[in-house]
Residue, then its C-alpha position, 0 to 999 in steps of 0.5 A: q533504482v527505487q528504495l521504499v520505506e513504509s511507516g505508520g503500521g501498528l495496533v488498532q481496534a476493529g472499526g478504527s483507522l490507520r494511515l500508512s506512508c511509503a517514502a521513496s528514494g530516487r529521482t524517477f518516483s513520479s514515473y512509477s505506478m505505486g501500490w500496496f500488497r499485504q500478507a497475513p500469516g499463513k496466507e498468500r501475498e495479495f494485492v490491496c490497491a495501486v495508483m498510476w504515476s499521475g495519480g489519475s487512475t487507481a485500482y482496489a481489491d474488492s475486499v477493501k473498496g470503500r474502506f481504503a484509499i490510496s494517494r500520492d504526493n510526487a513532490k514529497n516522493t510519498v504514497y499513502l494508504q488511508m485505511n478506515s473501518l478496519k477489520p481483523e481480517d485486515t491484519a497483515v504485513y503491508f508492503c509498498v511497491a513500485g512498478r512501471y504499470l498499474s497492475s494487481r499482479s505482483p510480478a508487475y512491480d520491480y521494487w518492494g519495501q520491507g513491510t509494516q505490520v498492521t494488527v486489528s483487534s476484535 
């Protein structure tokens, strides 16, 4: 069992940066691929990015490539999402996820955090 708790969300102006953190409980954190999804009001939940258990492979949605970076620290059971050059369309609730495989599909992830709100003002 893995429990995920996100932090670091907030309000930022367009062009600014935020770093989200996701602290995971459970001794098998290092064996899971970790990722982030987001959901804006009235929209479907969408994939943002993910990192393989080893940190060696990553995947990003086209909409965030070059602006967002995912990383993990297995010693701290934490995954990070560095978000730069934020745009108003990045406004959403961001969810941390954990699963056995690196995937952009939500069913691939077994564990989900409660989410943290990110609001980007124009």
